[in-house]
C-alpha positions in Angstrom: -8.4 -12.4 -3.8 -7.0 -10.6 -0.7 -3.4 -11.1 0.3 -2.9 -13.3 3.3 0.1 -11.3 4.7 0.4 -7.9 3.0 3.3 -5.7 4.1 2.8 -2.8 6.5 2.7 0.4 4.5 5.0 2.2 7.0 7.8 -0.2 6.3 7.3 0.2 2.6 7.4 4.0 2.9 10.6 3.7 4.9 12.3 1.3 2.4 11.0 2.7 -0.9 10.7 6.5 -0.2 12.6 7.7 2.8 15.8 5.6 2.7 16.5 5.8 -1.0 16.7 9.6 -0.8 18.8 9.4 2.3 16.5 11.2 4.7 16.6 10.7 8.5 13.3 10.4 10.3 13.8 13.8 11.8 14.4 15.4 8.4 11.5 13.5 6.8 9.2 14.5 9.7 10.1 18.2 9.1 9.4 17.9 5.4 6.0 16.3 6.2 5.2 18.8 8.9 4.6 16.1 11.5 6.3 15.1 14.8 9.3 12.9 14.7 7.7 10.3 17.0 4.5 10.1 14.8 6.6 9.4 11.7 8.9 7.0 13.5 5.9 5.0 14.8 4.6 4.7 11.2 7.9 3.8 9.6 8.7 1.2 12.3 5.3 -0.4 11.8 3.9 0.5 15.2 1.2 2.8 13.9 -1.3 2.8 11.1 -1.2 5.2 8.2 -3.8 7.9 8.5 -5.4 9.7 5.5 -3.7 12.9 6.7 -0.3 11.3 6.7 -0.9 9.6 3.3 -1.7 13.0 1.8 1.4 14.5 3.3 3.5 11.7 1.9 1.9 12.2 -1.5 2.6 16.0 -1.5 6.2 15.7 -0.3 7.4 12.5 -2.0 5.0 11.5 -4.8 3.3 8.1 -3.9 -0.4 8.5 -4.4 -2.5 8.8 -1.3 -5.2 6.4 -2.6 -2.6 3.7 -3.3 -1.0 4.0 0.2 -4.5 3.9 1.8 -5.4 0.8 -0.1 -2.3 -0.8 1.2 -3.2 0.1 4.7 -6.7 -1.3 4.3 -5.3 -4.6 2.9 -3.0 -4.8 5.9 -5.8 -4.0 8.4 -8.1 -6.6 6.8 -5.4 -9.3 6.9 -4.7 -8.5 10.6 -8.5 -8.8 11.4 -8.7 -12.1 9.6 -5.7 -13.3 11.7 -7.8 -12.7 14.9 -11.0 -14.1 13.4 -10.9 -17.4 15.5 -10.6 -15.4 18.7 -13.8 -13.3 18.1 -16.6 -15.3 19.6 -19.8 -14.0 17.9 -22.6 -16.2 16.7 -24.7 -15.5 13.6 -27.6 -13.3 14.4 -31.1 -14.9 14.4 -34.1 -12.7 15.3 -35.8 -15.5 17.3 -32.8 -15.7 19.7 -33.4 -12.1 20.7 -37.2 -12.3 21.0 -37.8 -10.5 17.7 -40.3 -11.7 15.2 
């Protein structure tokens, strides 16, 4: 059963990886080989985790890329479900489109 409100993986990386070892965003970005703004956006839950960033986090700090990406997927799916009522699409029926 999917989680209704999973945490954003960026916040988790900030709280469980970056902060415990006392890194600043600037220092962590240098360790990951990414720009400060890109990492800041992720850690402040403004951007999604990419597979590239997940691999960098794994190589630098240890959390497995696959686990981080599953967390991102769970978050994305929950966000999509939150918008479900606003998406107005009817069930496809061939007859409605003149297809037999």
